[in-house]
KOLTIDREN-699954 format. One record per residue (C-alpha): residue number from 1; residue in one letter; x, y, z. Coordinates in nm, 4 decimals, m for minus. Layout:
REM residues N
R:seq:type:c1:c2:c3
R:NUM:a:X:Y:Z
...
REM end
This chain:
REM residues 174
R:seq:type:c1:c2:c3
R:1:m:m1.1872:m0.4189:m0.0265
R:2:a:m1.3593:m0.2298:0.2505
R:3:d:m1.4329:0.1355:0.1765
R:4:y:m1.2753:0.4182:0.3754
R:5:q:m1.5734:0.4702:0.6087
R:6:s:m1.5620:0.0981:0.6900
R:7:l:m1.1992:0.1445:0.7940
R:8:l:m1.2943:0.4368:1.0221
R:9:d:m1.5776:0.2253:1.1665
R:10:a:m1.3381:m0.0659:1.2304
R:11:v:m1.1068:0.1622:1.4308
R:12:a:m1.4005:0.3055:1.6294
R:13:l:m1.5178:m0.0496:1.7043
R:14:v:m1.1763:m0.1393:1.8500
R:15:i:m1.1757:0.1737:2.0670
R:16:g:m1.5410:0.2081:2.1664
R:17:g:m1.6642:m0.1496:2.1651
R:18:t:m1.9925:m0.2936:2.0428
R:19:a:m2.2285:m0.0752:1.8366
R:20:p:m2.5470:m0.0164:2.0393
R:21:d:m2.7714:0.1126:1.7571
R:22:l:m2.6449:0.0945:1.3974
R:23:t:m2.9818:0.2126:1.2640
R:24:n:m3.0097:0.5447:1.4481
R:25:r:m2.6393:0.6035:1.5249
R:26:p:m2.4560:0.4158:1.2470
R:27:h:m2.1041:0.5341:1.3318
R:28:f:m2.1136:0.5197:1.7122
R:29:y:m1.9584:0.2370:1.9157
R:30:s:m2.0089:0.1903:2.2893
R:31:g:m1.9479:m0.1296:2.4810
R:32:s:m2.0270:0.0785:2.7878
R:33:e:m2.3781:0.1555:2.6614
R:34:v:m2.4360:m0.2054:2.5566
R:35:g:m2.2914:m0.3260:2.8864
R:36:d:m2.0643:m0.5946:2.7423
R:37:g:m1.7284:m0.4534:2.8591
R:38:t:m1.5763:m0.4153:2.5104
R:39:e:m1.4926:m0.0439:2.5486
R:40:m:m1.1366:0.0819:2.5974
R:41:g:m1.0622:0.1262:2.9649
R:42:h:m1.3199:m0.1266:3.0858
R:43:g:m1.2451:m0.2038:3.4481
R:44:t:m1.0550:0.1219:3.5054
R:45:a:m1.1675:0.4333:3.6911
R:46:l:m1.2411:0.6081:3.3584
R:47:p:m1.3744:0.3714:3.0887
R:48:l:m1.4702:0.5258:2.7540
R:49:k:m1.8393:0.5899:2.7058
R:50:g:m1.8036:0.5510:2.3305
R:51:c:m1.6226:0.6295:2.0075
R:52:w:m1.7498:0.8026:1.6929
R:53:s:m1.6129:0.7347:1.3441
R:54:t:m1.7781:1.0548:1.2174
R:55:y:m1.7798:1.3958:1.3813
R:56:p:m2.0794:1.4029:1.6205
R:57:a:m2.2989:1.7059:1.6750
R:58:v:m2.2332:1.6965:2.0499
R:59:i:m2.0270:1.5103:2.3055
R:60:e:m2.2848:1.4232:2.5665
R:61:d:m2.0459:1.3503:2.8528
R:62:s:m1.6797:1.2590:2.8650
R:63:p:m1.4891:1.0362:2.8174
R:64:y:m1.5405:0.9862:2.4421
R:65:a:m1.3173:0.9353:2.1419
R:66:i:m1.3449:1.0424:1.7783
R:67:v:m1.1725:0.8825:1.4756
R:68:m:m1.0930:1.1342:1.1994
R:69:p:m0.9187:1.1156:0.8617
R:70:d:m0.5776:1.2796:0.8469
R:71:s:m0.3597:1.1745:0.5510
R:72:a:m0.2599:0.8832:0.3294
R:73:t:0.0306:0.7627:0.1197
R:74:i:0.0001:0.5256:m0.1726
R:75:s:0.2887:0.3321:m0.3221
R:76:g:0.3569:0.0377:m0.5486
R:77:p:0.4431:m0.3172:m0.4432
R:78:e:0.6653:m0.3424:m0.1370
R:79:k:0.6350:0.0359:m0.0946
R:80:s:0.8202:0.1235:m0.4167
R:81:d:0.7369:0.4202:m0.6386
R:82:v:0.6674:0.1908:m0.9345
R:83:f:0.3036:0.0892:m0.9777
R:84:v:0.2378:m0.2463:m1.1399
R:85:l:m0.0797:m0.4434:m1.1813
R:86:g:m0.1718:m0.6476:m0.8786
R:87:e:m0.0608:m0.4791:m0.5597
R:88:e:m0.0743:m0.1334:m0.4069
R:89:w:0.0324:m0.0323:m0.0557
R:90:n:m0.1718:0.2295:0.1285
R:91:v:m0.0774:0.3814:0.4607
R:92:e:m0.3766:0.5604:0.6099
R:93:v:m0.2999:0.8020:0.8908
R:94:l:m0.5963:0.8557:1.1204
R:95:r:m0.6225:1.1169:1.3945
R:96:l:m0.7706:0.9762:1.7146
R:97:q:m0.8853:1.2250:1.9741
R:98:f:m0.9725:1.1131:2.3254
R:99:y:m1.1889:1.3666:2.5124
R:100:l:m1.1351:1.2309:2.8614
R:101:a:m1.2233:1.4939:3.1196
R:102:l:m1.3358:1.8523:3.1449
R:103:y:m1.0428:2.0902:3.1531
R:104:d:m0.9295:2.1350:3.5123
R:105:h:m0.5589:2.1178:3.5911
R:106:v:m0.5993:1.9816:3.9399
R:107:t:m0.8414:1.6951:3.8784
R:108:a:m0.8357:1.6188:3.5045
R:109:w:m0.4709:1.5597:3.4193
R:110:p:m0.4258:1.2634:3.6579
R:111:l:m0.7346:1.0994:3.5021
R:112:i:m0.5781:1.0787:3.1559
R:113:v:m0.2533:0.9100:3.2639
R:114:p:m0.3775:0.5455:3.2281
R:115:y:m0.4735:0.6092:2.8648
R:116:r:m0.1062:0.6579:2.7741
R:117:d:m0.0717:0.2794:2.8086
R:118:l:m0.4288:0.1807:2.7151
R:119:i:m0.4226:0.3373:2.3671
R:120:p:m0.1258:0.1392:2.2283
R:121:a:m0.2334:m0.1749:2.4171
R:122:v:m0.5752:m0.1952:2.2509
R:123:f:m0.4114:m0.1886:1.9062
R:124:r:m0.1495:m0.4468:2.0019
R:125:s:m0.4354:m0.6876:2.0642
R:126:h:m0.6266:m0.5797:1.7488
R:127:m:m0.3470:m0.5121:1.4978
R:128:q:m0.5610:m0.6128:1.2008
R:129:l:m0.8712:m0.4288:1.3265
R:130:n:m1.0723:m0.7470:1.3862
R:131:a:m0.9762:m0.8910:1.0459
R:132:t:m1.0829:m0.5861:0.8438
R:133:p:m1.0182:m0.6731:0.4766
R:134:n:m0.6759:m0.5746:0.3418
R:135:v:m0.5453:m0.4413:0.6755
R:136:i:m0.1944:m0.5600:0.7563
R:137:t:m0.1242:m0.3551:1.0697
R:138:a:m0.2749:m0.0713:1.2685
R:139:m:m0.0507:0.0855:1.5302
R:140:p:m0.0297:0.4264:1.6951
R:141:r:0.2900:0.6076:1.5991
R:142:s:0.2573:0.9106:1.8236
R:143:l:0.0569:1.0189:2.1248
R:144:r:0.0469:1.3554:2.2948
R:145:a:m0.1433:1.4894:2.5920
R:146:v:m0.3565:1.7806:2.4760
R:147:v:m0.6243:2.0311:2.5659
R:148:l:m0.9070:1.9807:2.3132
R:149:e:m1.1958:2.2128:2.2385
R:150:y:m1.5293:2.0741:2.1280
R:151:a:m1.8289:2.3048:2.0809
R:152:t:m1.6744:2.5692:2.3117
R:153:t:m1.6097:2.3127:2.5886
R:154:m:m1.2492:2.2387:2.6853
R:155:y:m1.1322:1.8855:2.7616
R:156:v:m0.8016:1.7235:2.8472
R:157:g:m0.7129:1.4050:2.6688
R:158:w:m0.4867:1.2430:2.4149
R:159:e:m0.4364:1.2904:2.0451
R:160:c:m0.2952:0.9906:1.8643
R:161:m:m0.1811:0.9353:1.5064
R:162:l:m0.2765:0.5824:1.4033
R:163:h:m0.0999:0.4358:1.0989
R:164:v:m0.2991:0.1675:0.9172
R:165:q:m0.1150:m0.0294:0.6488
R:166:r:m0.3359:m0.1835:0.3820
R:167:v:m0.2569:m0.3768:0.0650
R:168:i:m0.5107:m0.3643:m0.2138
R:169:q:m0.5250:m0.5308:m0.5547
R:170:p:m0.6323:m0.2590:m0.7979
R:171:t:m0.6872:m0.2906:m1.1696
R:172:y:m0.5075:m0.0246:m1.3710
R:173:s:m0.6155:0.0678:m1.7206
R:174:a:m0.4554:0.2629:m2.0030
REM end
């Protein structure tokens, strides 16, 4: 089974695209930087410049996205409350924040509108996060337009709650 950071990285890969430098920036994904067109919004007026699966020290220039842990539920087989050897269902809830434009009511809000459709669409075409081990589905359950603050800079963008269903085969002991 992939560890939790691998799951966060898999989500960032779907959003941001190809990793340009796994040695010096191991949790940063940017098809835009690589130039291969794998980033969310490629071909639109506002393609993402990258996605982090850890909290970066700075956001160099918008638009960027960040994948963050939020919550999780664990249940027995077929989502029951009884745990038996062999199968455990995990639903990981991840908070995705899209820092799309500097905060300016007149110019910024129209820029974020296309992402309302782009965010769910990218997960429809990558429901298993590029075959990440044990992932059954990954789909956004809620999106909301927000004003986000990052290092005293205000941005407009989207906040999304992504639900990732995973089945693992743990070994329980007495």
